[in-house]
Each structure stands twice: as C-alpha cells, then as structure tokens.
C-alpha positions as CSV (number, residue, x, y, z in Angstrom):
1,M,41.2,104.8,93.8
2,R,44.2,107.4,94.3
3,F,47.8,106.0,94.1
4,A,48.4,106.4,97.8
5,D,45.6,104.3,98.6
6,L,46.8,101.6,96.1
7,F,50.2,101.8,97.9
8,F,48.9,101.1,101.3
9,T,46.6,98.3,100.0
10,A,49.5,96.7,98.5
11,I,51.5,96.9,101.7
12,E,48.8,95.4,103.8
13,A,48.4,92.5,101.2
14,L,52.0,92.0,101.6
15,F,51.7,91.8,105.3
16,A,49.0,89.5,105.2
17,H,51.0,86.8,104.2
18,K,54.5,87.3,106.1
19,L,56.1,84.0,105.5
20,R,55.4,83.9,101.9
21,T,56.5,87.7,101.5
22,F,59.8,86.8,103.0
23,L,60.4,83.6,101.2
24,S,59.9,85.6,98.0
25,L,62.2,88.4,99.1
26,L,65.2,85.7,99.7
27,G,65.5,85.3,95.9
28,V,66.0,89.0,95.3
29,I,68.0,89.5,98.4
30,I,70.5,86.8,97.3
31,G,70.5,88.1,93.7
32,V,71.1,92.0,94.5
33,F,73.6,90.7,97.3
34,A,75.6,88.9,94.6
35,V,75.5,91.6,92.0
36,T,76.5,94.3,94.8
37,A,79.3,92.2,96.4
38,L,80.8,90.8,93.4
39,I,81.1,94.2,91.4
40,S,82.4,96.1,94.7
41,L,84.6,93.2,95.3
42,G,86.2,94.0,91.8
43,E,86.6,97.6,92.7
44,I,88.2,97.1,95.9
45,A,90.8,94.3,94.3
46,T,91.2,97.1,91.6
47,Y,92.0,99.8,94.1
48,G,94.5,97.5,96.0
49,I,96.4,96.4,92.8
50,R,96.6,100.4,91.7
51,R,98.1,101.4,95.0
52,G,100.3,98.5,95.0
53,L,101.6,99.6,91.4
54,E,102.0,103.3,92.9
55,Q,104.1,102.0,95.8
56,V,106.1,100.1,93.6
57,A,106.8,102.4,91.1
58,G,104.5,105.5,91.3
59,R,104.3,107.9,88.5
60,S,107.4,106.4,86.9
61,V,109.0,105.7,83.4
62,F,111.6,102.9,83.0
63,I,114.2,102.9,80.3
64,Q,116.6,100.2,79.7
65,G,118.4,98.8,76.8
66,R,117.5,95.9,74.4
67,F,119.9,93.1,73.6
68,V,120.4,93.1,69.8
69,P,122.6,90.2,68.6
70,G,125.8,91.6,67.1
71,K,125.4,95.2,69.0
72,G,125.4,93.9,72.7
73,P,123.5,95.7,75.2
74,V,123.0,99.7,75.4
75,R,124.8,101.3,78.5
76,F,123.4,104.8,79.1
77,S,125.9,107.6,79.8
78,E,126.0,110.8,81.7
79,A,125.1,112.6,78.5
80,D,121.8,110.6,78.2
81,R,121.0,111.4,81.8
82,R,121.5,115.0,81.0
83,L,119.4,114.7,77.8
84,L,116.4,113.3,79.7
85,A,117.1,116.0,82.7
86,A,115.4,118.5,80.3
87,L,112.0,116.6,80.5
88,P,109.6,117.4,83.4
89,A,110.7,114.5,85.3
90,R,113.5,113.5,87.8
91,V,116.2,111.2,86.5
92,I,117.3,108.3,88.5
93,P,120.4,106.3,87.0
94,Y,121.0,102.7,88.3
95,V,123.8,100.4,87.9
96,F,123.1,96.6,88.7
97,A,125.3,93.9,90.3
98,S,125.0,90.9,92.3
99,A,126.5,90.0,95.7
100,L,126.7,87.3,98.0
101,G,126.4,87.6,101.7
102,H,125.8,85.0,104.5
103,D,123.3,84.8,107.2
104,A,124.0,83.7,110.9
105,R,124.5,80.3,110.3
106,G,126.9,80.7,107.2
107,K,124.0,79.9,104.6
108,P,124.9,82.0,101.3
109,V,122.1,84.8,100.6
110,E,122.0,86.3,97.2
111,V,121.6,89.8,97.4
112,Q,120.6,92.2,94.2
113,V,123.0,95.4,94.6
114,L,121.7,98.5,93.1
115,G,123.9,101.2,92.7
116,V,122.1,104.6,92.8
117,P,122.7,108.3,93.7
118,G,122.7,109.4,97.3
119,D,119.8,110.7,98.9
120,L,117.4,108.7,96.9
121,P,114.2,109.3,99.2
122,A,114.4,112.8,97.8
123,L,114.5,111.9,94.2
124,D,112.0,108.9,94.8
125,P,109.4,109.5,97.5
126,G,108.4,105.8,97.1
127,T,111.7,104.7,98.8
128,E,110.7,104.6,102.4
129,L,112.9,104.0,105.5
130,A,111.9,101.8,108.2
131,E,115.0,102.7,110.5
132,G,118.1,104.8,109.8
133,R,118.7,107.0,106.9
134,F,119.9,106.9,103.4
135,F,123.7,107.8,102.4
136,T,124.0,111.6,101.1
137,R,124.8,113.0,97.7
138,S,128.3,113.8,99.3
139,E,128.8,110.2,100.2
140,G,127.7,108.8,97.2
141,K,129.7,111.2,95.0
142,R,132.9,110.0,97.4
143,G,131.9,106.4,96.6
144,L,132.0,105.2,100.4
145,P,131.3,101.7,101.3
146,L,127.7,102.5,102.7
147,A,124.7,100.3,102.1
148,V,120.8,100.9,102.8
149,L,119.4,97.3,103.1
150,S,116.0,96.0,102.2
151,Q,114.1,94.6,105.1
152,K,114.3,91.0,103.6
153,A,118.2,91.4,103.2
154,A,118.4,92.7,106.7
155,S,116.5,89.9,108.3
156,E,118.4,87.2,106.2
157,L,121.8,88.7,106.9
158,K,120.9,89.6,110.4
159,A,122.1,93.1,109.9
160,R,120.6,96.2,111.5
161,T,121.4,100.0,111.2
162,G,125.0,100.8,112.6
163,E,126.3,97.3,112.0
164,R,128.3,96.1,109.1
165,V,127.7,93.5,106.5
166,D,130.1,91.6,104.3
167,L,129.1,91.4,100.7
168,A,131.3,89.2,98.0
169,F,131.4,90.6,94.4
170,G,133.1,87.3,92.9
171,P,136.3,86.7,94.7
172,R,136.4,90.0,96.1
173,R,134.6,90.6,99.6
174,T,133.8,94.3,101.1
175,R,132.4,95.3,104.5
176,F,129.6,97.7,104.1
177,F,128.6,100.0,107.0
178,V,124.7,99.7,107.1
179,V,122.9,103.2,107.4
180,G,119.4,102.5,107.0
181,V,116.7,99.6,106.2
182,T,114.0,100.3,103.7
183,K,110.3,99.5,104.2
184,P,109.0,96.5,102.6
185,L,106.3,96.3,100.2
186,G,103.0,95.2,101.4
187,G,99.7,93.7,100.0
188,L,99.5,92.1,96.8
189,F,103.0,92.7,96.1
190,A,104.6,91.5,99.2
191,G,106.0,88.7,97.1
192,L,108.2,91.1,95.2
193,N,110.3,91.9,98.4
194,Q,113.8,90.5,97.6
195,P,117.2,90.8,99.6
196,Q,118.6,94.1,98.1
197,A,121.3,96.7,98.8
198,Y,121.5,100.3,97.7
199,V,125.0,101.2,97.7
200,P,126.7,104.3,95.8
201,Y,127.1,103.4,92.0
202,R,130.5,105.1,92.0
203,W,131.6,102.7,94.6
204,L,130.4,99.7,92.2
205,W,132.3,101.4,89.4
206,Q,135.5,101.6,91.3
207,H,135.4,98.0,92.9
208,V,133.2,95.5,90.7
209,P,135.0,94.0,87.8
210,G,133.1,94.3,84.4
211,L,131.3,97.6,85.2
212,R,132.3,100.8,82.9
213,R,132.7,103.9,84.8
214,G,130.0,106.6,83.7
215,R,127.7,103.8,82.4
216,Y,124.4,102.9,83.8
217,H,122.2,100.0,83.1
218,A,118.9,101.6,83.6
219,L,117.1,105.1,84.1
220,E,114.2,105.9,85.7
221,L,112.1,109.1,85.1
222,K,109.8,110.2,88.1
223,V,107.2,112.2,86.4
224,R,106.3,115.5,88.0
225,P,102.7,116.2,89.2
226,G,100.3,117.5,86.7
227,V,102.4,115.9,83.7
228,E,100.9,113.1,81.7
229,V,103.3,109.9,82.1
230,K,102.4,108.7,78.5
231,L,103.9,112.0,77.0
232,V,107.1,111.9,78.7
233,A,107.7,108.3,78.0
234,E,107.0,109.0,74.3
235,R,109.3,112.0,74.2
236,A,112.1,109.9,76.2
237,K,111.8,107.3,73.9
238,A,112.2,109.4,70.8
239,L,115.2,111.4,72.3
240,L,117.1,108.0,73.0
241,A,116.0,106.4,69.8
242,Q,117.8,109.2,67.8
243,R,121.0,108.1,69.5
244,Y,120.9,104.3,69.9
245,G,117.9,103.4,67.4
246,K,114.1,102.5,68.2
247,D,115.0,98.7,68.4
248,R,117.5,98.9,71.2
249,I,115.5,101.0,73.6
250,R,112.8,99.6,75.7
251,V,110.5,102.2,77.6
252,Q,108.0,101.2,80.0
253,S,105.5,102.8,82.4
254,V,103.2,102.0,85.2
255,E,100.3,103.7,83.4
256,S,100.6,101.2,80.6
257,F,100.1,98.6,83.2
258,T,97.2,100.4,84.9
259,R,95.4,100.8,81.5
260,A,95.7,97.1,80.7
261,L,94.6,96.4,84.5
262,S,91.5,98.7,84.1
263,Q,90.4,96.8,80.9
264,I,90.8,93.3,82.7
265,T,89.0,94.5,85.8
266,L,86.1,95.9,83.9
267,M,85.8,92.6,82.0
268,L,85.9,90.6,85.3
269,Q,83.5,93.1,86.9
270,A,81.0,92.7,84.0
271,L,81.5,88.8,84.1
272,L,80.7,88.8,87.7
273,G,78.0,91.2,87.6
274,G,76.5,88.9,85.0
275,I,76.8,85.7,87.2
276,G,75.0,87.7,90.0
277,A,72.4,88.8,87.5
278,L,71.6,85.2,86.8
279,S,70.5,84.8,90.7
280,L,68.6,87.7,90.5
281,L,66.8,86.4,87.4
282,V,65.8,83.4,89.6
283,G,64.5,85.6,92.0
284,G,62.4,87.5,89.6
285,I,61.1,84.3,88.4
286,G,59.9,83.3,92.0
287,I,58.4,86.8,92.4
288,M,56.0,85.9,89.4
289,N,55.2,82.7,90.5
290,I,54.1,84.0,93.9
291,M,52.1,86.7,92.5
292,L,50.2,84.3,90.3
293,V,49.5,82.3,93.3
294,S,48.4,85.7,95.1
295,V,46.1,86.5,92.0
296,A,44.4,82.9,92.2
297,E,43.9,83.2,96.0
298,R,42.3,86.8,95.8
299,T,40.1,86.2,92.8
300,R,37.0,86.8,95.0
301,E,38.5,89.9,96.2
302,I,39.4,91.4,92.9
303,G,35.7,90.5,91.5
304,L,34.3,92.3,94.6
305,R,36.5,95.3,94.1
306,K,35.6,95.2,90.2
307,A,31.9,95.1,91.3
308,L,32.1,98.0,93.3
309,G,33.7,100.2,90.6
310,A,37.6,99.4,90.7
311,T,39.1,99.9,87.0
312,A,41.4,97.3,85.3
313,A,44.1,100.1,85.4
314,A,43.6,100.3,89.3
315,I,43.8,96.3,89.7
316,R,46.9,96.2,87.4
317,T,48.7,99.0,89.4
318,Q,48.2,97.4,92.7
319,F,49.7,94.0,91.5
320,L,52.6,96.0,89.9
321,L,53.1,97.9,93.3
322,E,53.1,94.7,95.2
323,A,55.6,93.0,92.6
324,T,57.9,96.3,92.7
325,L,57.6,96.7,96.6
326,L,58.8,92.9,97.0
327,T,61.7,93.4,94.7
328,L,62.9,97.1,96.1
329,T,62.7,95.5,99.6
330,G,64.8,92.7,98.7
331,G,67.0,94.8,96.9
332,V,67.7,97.4,99.9
333,L,68.3,94.1,102.4
334,G,70.7,92.7,99.6
335,V,72.6,95.9,99.5
336,V,72.6,96.1,103.3
337,L,73.7,92.5,103.3
338,A,76.7,93.1,100.7
339,A,77.9,96.1,102.5
340,I,78.3,94.2,105.9
341,V,79.9,91.4,104.4
342,L,82.1,93.7,102.1
343,Y,83.2,95.4,105.3
344,L,84.2,92.1,107.1
345,V,86.0,91.0,103.9
346,V,88.0,94.1,103.9
347,A,88.8,93.8,107.7
348,A,90.1,90.4,107.3
349,V,91.9,90.5,104.0
350,P,95.3,92.5,104.4
351,F,95.3,93.3,100.7
352,F,92.1,94.8,100.6
353,E,92.9,98.2,101.9
354,V,89.8,100.3,101.6
355,F,85.9,99.6,101.8
356,I,84.2,100.5,98.5
357,L,80.7,100.5,97.9
358,S,80.0,103.1,95.1
359,P,76.7,105.0,94.9
360,K,76.6,103.7,91.3
361,T,76.7,99.9,92.3
362,V,74.0,100.7,94.6
363,L,71.7,102.5,92.4
364,L,72.3,99.8,89.6
365,A,71.3,97.1,92.1
366,L,68.3,99.0,93.2
367,G,67.3,99.9,89.8
368,V,67.8,96.4,88.3
369,S,65.6,94.8,91.2
370,A,63.0,97.4,90.7
371,L,62.8,96.6,86.8
372,V,62.8,92.9,87.7
373,G,59.6,93.5,89.7
374,I,58.1,95.6,87.1
375,F,59.1,92.8,84.5
376,F,57.9,89.6,86.5
377,G,54.9,91.6,87.9
378,V,53.3,92.7,84.5
379,W,51.7,89.3,83.6
380,P,50.3,88.6,87.0
381,A,48.9,92.0,87.2
382,D,47.4,91.7,83.7
383,Q,45.8,88.3,84.7
384,A,44.3,90.1,87.7
385,A,43.1,93.0,85.6
386,R,41.5,90.8,82.8
387,L,39.2,88.8,85.6
388,D,35.5,88.9,84.9
389,P,33.9,90.2,87.9
390,I,30.8,88.0,87.7
391,E,33.1,84.8,87.2
392,A,35.6,86.1,89.8
393,L,32.7,86.4,92.4
394,R,31.5,83.1,91.6
395,Y,35.0,81.5,92.3
396,E,35.7,79.3,95.2
C-alpha cells in the first residue's frame, strides 16, 4: 500500500473510536502542556529579572572601597575620577549620607541621601523623572540646597515638586527645595524602592560633618554601547589597584549577576522541563496501552488484510502512524493550551512583562511528542505485524 493510503487508514481507525482517542490524547496534552509552559515560564521570569536589573543598573560597573582593618575605608579622589574618565564609560561619583525627615504626622522617616553631580539623567539614562526636573550642573557646582526625591520619599514626606522639605543631618536641619521626583522601580525590584534624596555632593561636603571635601564613597561607570562591560570592569580594577592595592577595591558589574542568573535559570528550566517530561512519559505509556488494546480488537481485520496481500511492513507502518498521529495531535493541542495559559498569566502578573513562547520550545515539545509516539508505538505495531493471518482470521 502507498504511504498516503496507510495515512488515511490510520486516521479512519482513530476516528472510529473517538472517545478512546480523546482519552488517549489527554495524557499527551497534559505532558506537552507541562513541558512547554514550565520552560516558557522560566524564560519569561528570566526576561523579567534581566529587565529589572537593567532598570536598576543598566550597563554599569560599581566601584567601592573595601574596609581593611588598620587602613580604614578607601575614599576616591578627583584624580581617581579623571583616571577612570579615560575608559570608554561615563564616570558618576557618589557621596553617601543619612538624614531624618518627618511625615505629615510628625513620624520620623529615615532618608538615604545621595550626593551626585548635576544633570544626573544625562549621565545615567536609568534615572527617570516622574515629575519636575533634575538640578543642573551649574546648580550642583554651586552646592545649592536642591533635592530630587524618590517616589517613596515624596510619598512618605508628603512633599511634591515645587515644595520644600526639611532634612536633619544630626543636629543640623536644612530645608531643601524639591525640584523633581524620580520614577519608582517596578516589577520584581519594586521592593528596592526606598526613601532617597539626590542632592549636590558639594552641598554635602560643605554642611555634613565627617565628609572630606573632594572625596567620594563610590564611583559608577556607565559603559558605552558596543563596549564589553567585563573588560571595562577589569581595566578599572587594575588602574585603581595600582593606587590602593587589590585587596582594598571592590568592583562589581551587572553582567556578573546576569551570568550567574543565566546559569541558575538554565538549571531551573532543565529541572522544570524534566518534571513536565515525566507526565509526557506517563502519557506515552497510556498510548502504548491503548494501541495494544487496538491490536487485540482488530486481530481479524489484520488477518484479513494480510490474507489479501498486506505486508508486515505495511501493518507495522499503519500502527506506528496511528501512535505518532495521536501524540503529535496531543502535542499541538498541548502547545496551544500552554500558549493560552501563558498569555493569561502574563496579563495577570505585573512582573511578567512580555509573552514568550520560543520556536525552539515549540519544536522541542512537538519533537518529543512525536518520539514518544514512535517509541511507545513500536511494540504494538510489531505485535500487529507478527500476527499469523490464519490464526488472526480464526480469532474471536
């Protein structure tokens, strides 16, 4: 018989027992759905975490001094800033301080104060404003008492753009004019939103005791597009190690976090895919059981076809086709079901920003389902092919 004839014969045999065919499909549908959905959820979660990291830090290298007993912490100088300015990156210096504000009820609110250069959004595109503006370079150099509040600080201190807010640095209290409010972090990193205030670092040098003029607590390098972050981080560490020693410099980049994240998520995806594959294995066993029942029920039909000249290879091919069609149909339905569920999950969970169902995952699910059909259909097909036509015709 031609392959096309065997194909349509297999379809007719499956439609002859619709309920049994549907029940056989369920195991494969659930297995393929589990594999596709779990792997895709891992990809969606990874994308969300990467996006969150980019929103928090972007293509950045963070440099801070380590505390070494007997030597004290490293404080970076203007010379360090100029040294790193030769690298393909923008250098952003930071001075840190802590202040105390009060909400509308007089409850104290601890605010992290970051001393930064003027016009920070031009240096760091990740700093986005919800309202107002950032203080300019000129205002920063003059050390004016201007502040840009984080959304959380503005909410807790009940301060908006154009208003004034009091912050206390120890016994000294200063009234800052609020020129802007930054956008909060979203998604997985929403918990990192803290009451913060950006002020000119020159103001901190002039008015906060314990801070040394011309010294920075940390430096951030915003690496230019097309430049490898890892190379910039290594070069920056080498330059500063010559001045302070390797044991006193800590250099971190988002790339190191994303590499570790990729390894972890890959392992999780493999684990989740393996769990889904177990349910697909159970579905394959169900297919084999149904095919063996089918062979037993159709013994006389097989004997008649053999008596009319059908070869063992044709009988084997037909039953293999039936098993493969079952699992492939279940695979397609499982992928469609997974796509619908994933779409609903992405729409319902704020952290999941984008729907991802990669072609590789779909091909993997369909390929595995076809292999399951072939693997678990071989034995029933072989049983059918080996039937003796005379004995089969006498079977009741």
